[in-house]
VMD Tcl script that draws the C-alpha trace (Angstrom):
set ca {
  {1.92 -57.01 -79.40}
  {5.62 -57.44 -78.65}
  {6.70 -57.80 -75.07}
  {9.93 -56.10 -74.12}
  {12.06 -57.43 -71.35}
  {15.00 -55.56 -69.98}
  {17.61 -56.80 -67.60}
  {19.47 -53.85 -66.22}
  {22.76 -53.97 -64.38}
  {22.66 -52.70 -60.83}
  {22.14 -48.96 -60.66}
  {20.59 -48.81 -64.13}
  {17.01 -49.64 -63.15}
  {15.77 -46.13 -63.88}
  {17.19 -46.28 -67.42}
  {15.75 -49.74 -68.08}
  {12.34 -48.68 -66.78}
  {12.32 -45.50 -68.87}
  {13.50 -47.38 -71.99}
  {10.73 -49.93 -71.58}
  {8.16 -47.13 -71.14}
  {9.41 -45.43 -74.32}
  {9.20 -48.60 -76.40}
  {5.72 -49.45 -75.10}
  {4.51 -45.88 -75.61}
  {5.70 -45.81 -79.22}
  {4.16 -49.25 -79.81}
  {0.75 -48.20 -78.47}
  {0.77 -44.79 -80.21}
  {1.90 -45.95 -83.68}
  {1.25 -49.69 -83.66}
  {4.92 -50.60 -84.11}
  {8.40 -49.52 -83.02}
  {10.72 -47.58 -85.32}
  {13.93 -45.57 -85.42}
  {13.21 -41.94 -84.48}
  {15.84 -40.72 -86.94}
  {15.02 -42.62 -90.15}
  {11.70 -44.36 -89.23}
  {13.04 -47.82 -90.17}
  {11.53 -50.70 -88.29}
  {13.34 -53.61 -89.95}
  {16.61 -53.18 -88.05}
  {17.25 -53.83 -84.38}
  {16.23 -50.96 -82.14}
  {17.75 -49.71 -78.93}
  {17.64 -46.70 -76.65}
  {20.49 -44.18 -76.75}
  {21.35 -41.04 -74.81}
  {21.25 -37.69 -76.60}
  {23.67 -36.20 -74.06}
  {26.15 -39.07 -73.68}
  {26.71 -40.63 -70.27}
  {30.46 -40.32 -70.75}
  {30.11 -36.63 -71.62}
  {28.05 -35.58 -68.59}
  {27.78 -38.49 -66.10}
  {26.13 -36.28 -63.43}
  {23.56 -34.71 -65.79}
  {20.28 -34.36 -63.82}
  {18.12 -35.55 -66.73}
  {20.51 -38.30 -67.89}
  {18.02 -41.19 -67.85}
  {14.85 -39.17 -68.50}
  {12.75 -39.50 -71.68}
  {13.78 -36.04 -72.85}
  {17.41 -37.23 -73.08}
  {16.74 -40.61 -74.72}
  {16.05 -41.59 -78.32}
  {15.10 -44.85 -80.06}
  {17.62 -45.64 -82.82}
  {18.14 -48.51 -85.24}
  {21.47 -50.32 -85.49}
  {22.43 -48.18 -88.50}
  {22.52 -45.00 -86.35}
  {24.13 -46.42 -83.21}
  {27.55 -44.89 -83.82}
}
mol new
graphics top color blue
foreach p $ca { graphics top sphere $p radius 0.5 }
foreach p [lrange $ca 0 end-1] q [lrange $ca 1 end] { graphics top cylinder $p $q radius 0.2 }
display resetview
């Protein structure tokens, strides 16, 4: 099983904690991590906001699981 380490900048601990939970949850549920858009697992994966931080910085659910998605490097932009 892969171990995920996150080093979050100050003030981002909630996001790092939630991201780690999401990756671990997907790993335990499916046996591996994959992009939630195209299901690829051979590219680097990272957590992205559905409602962008720059768009709504004060959004109450900004760093919650409902507003985050696991994407591969192909879908980052």
